[in-house]
N, C-alpha and C positions, 0 to 999 in steps of 0.2 A: 702415423707410424714414425715419421721422420724425427719427431721430438724424442722418441725413445731409442733411436739408433745406437746411441752410446752404450746401451745395455748389451746389444748383440756384439759390438766391437770390443768391449772391455776384455782384458786378459785377467782381470781379478777373479778369484774364486766366487762361484755363485752365492755361497752363504754370506760372503763379505758384501757383495752387491746388494743382496736382499736385506741384510741387516743394517748396513751403514752407508750404502750408496757408493758412488765412484770416488776414488782418491783425487786429491788435488784442489778441493774447495777450501776456502778460507774458514768457513763455519758450516755446521750441520745441525739439523733439528730432526728429532724422531718423535713421531706421534704414534703412540701404541694403542692398538685396538683390542688387545687381549690383556688379561690381568697378569701380573707378575706371578711367578711360581710361589706357592705358599709353604712348601716343605723342602728340606734339604734333598738334593738330587732330582727334584721334579723339573722337567723340561717345560718350556713355554707351550710346546705342542701337546703336553699331557693334560692341560686344563680343559675341562668340559664346558663348552659354551651352550647356552640354551638355543634351540633352533629358531626361536622367535626374536632373537637379538638382532637389532638393527645395525647395519654396517655404518650408515651415515647418521650418527647421533647429532643432535643440535650442537654439542660441544665441538665435534669434529668439523662441522660446517663453519663454525665461528673461527676455529683455529686456522683453517685453510684461507679464510678471508683475511685474517690478520697477517698470516705469512705472506700472502700475495702483496701486501703493502711494502714488503722489504725487497722488492725487485724494481728495476727501472722500467719494467714492462708489465705492470699489473694486469693489463687487459689481455696479455698473452703469456700466461703463466701456467706451467705444467707441474703436476705432482705425481710421483710414482707411488701408486697405492696397490 
């Protein structure tokens, strides 16, 4: 839980934290698990996902392994998912 304490202490609006993470980092990466809206006015939350859809796809696993290489502590790396 200590690795995520910054979430509870942050004064940023919840939607900003959820979408972009905390302010102050030199760079950010966002890995999307849901499709982009396909029609004008459609929200990301309006997309119907099949119940059998896997959260951890092979592409997501690979991306997290690659992202871990960009830290000085790859054996102790946390992702907020």
